[in-house]
C-alpha positions in Angstrom: -36.0 7.3 49.8 -34.9 4.9 47.1 -34.4 1.1 47.5 -31.1 -0.4 46.5 -30.6 -4.1 45.7 -27.0 -5.2 45.8 -26.5 -8.3 43.6 -25.8 -11.1 43.5 -26.1 -11.3 47.3 -29.5 -9.7 47.2 -28.6 -7.3 50.0 -31.1 -4.4 50.3 -30.9 -0.9 51.8 -32.4 2.5 51.3 -30.7 5.8 50.2 -32.2 9.2 50.5 -32.5 11.4 47.4 -29.7 13.6 48.8 -27.2 10.9 49.7 -24.6 9.1 47.6 -25.1 5.4 47.0 -21.9 4.7 49.1 -23.1 6.9 52.0 -26.5 5.1 52.1 -24.8 1.7 52.1 -22.4 2.7 54.9 -25.2 4.3 57.0 -27.2 1.0 56.6 -24.2 -1.0 57.8 -23.7 -2.6 54.4 -20.0 -3.4 53.7 -19.2 -1.5 50.5 -15.6 -1.2 49.1 -14.3 2.4 49.5 -11.2 4.3 50.2 -11.1 8.0 49.2 -14.8 8.8 48.9 -14.1 11.5 46.3 -14.0 9.4 43.1 -10.2 9.2 42.7 -9.4 5.6 43.7 -12.2 3.6 42.0 -12.5 1.3 45.0 -16.3 1.8 45.0 -16.8 1.2 41.3 -19.9 -0.9 40.7 -22.2 -1.7 37.9 -25.7 -0.1 37.6 -28.0 -2.9 36.4 -31.3 -1.0 36.8 -32.2 2.6 37.7 -30.8 6.0 37.3 -28.2 8.1 39.1 -26.9 11.6 38.8 -23.7 13.3 39.7 -22.7 16.8 41.0 -19.5 16.4 39.0 -19.3 13.8 36.2 -16.8 11.0 37.2 -13.8 10.0 35.2 -15.1 7.1 33.2 -14.4 6.0 29.7 -17.2 5.8 27.2 -17.0 2.0 27.2 -17.2 2.0 31.0 -20.3 4.3 30.9 -21.9 2.0 28.2 -21.3 -1.0 30.5 -23.0 0.7 33.4 -20.1 1.3 35.7 -20.6 4.1 38.3 -18.7 5.5 41.2 -20.9 4.8 44.3 -19.2 7.6 46.2 -20.4 10.2 43.7 -23.6 8.6 42.4 -26.9 10.0 43.8 -29.9 7.8 43.1 -32.8 9.2 41.1 -34.8 6.0 41.3 -34.7 2.5 42.9 -31.4 0.8 41.9 -30.0 -2.6 41.2 -26.2 -2.6 41.4 -23.5 -5.2 41.3 -19.7 -5.5 41.8 -19.6 -8.1 39.0 -19.4 -7.7 35.3 -22.3 -10.1 34.5 -25.9 -9.0 34.9 -27.4 -12.5 34.6 -29.4 -12.4 37.8 
């Protein structure tokens, strides 16, 4: 299990090593934007501030988006504890 901190609200929940970030949030009752849950709509796009994730299939992100830390929560599987945000700034 990995701990996830959702900033700037400070909401915390856990995700198993075999769940996506989105599924862990929804299972914990955390409201998390989503629509298609397959990485096509970008509703669940969030910024990875700390930690590591992996994907079964690499999502469609530009190099700039990757460098800025954007991830698809519906496809991202945690490999460590995470800090994520829906905002562009990481000044927490």
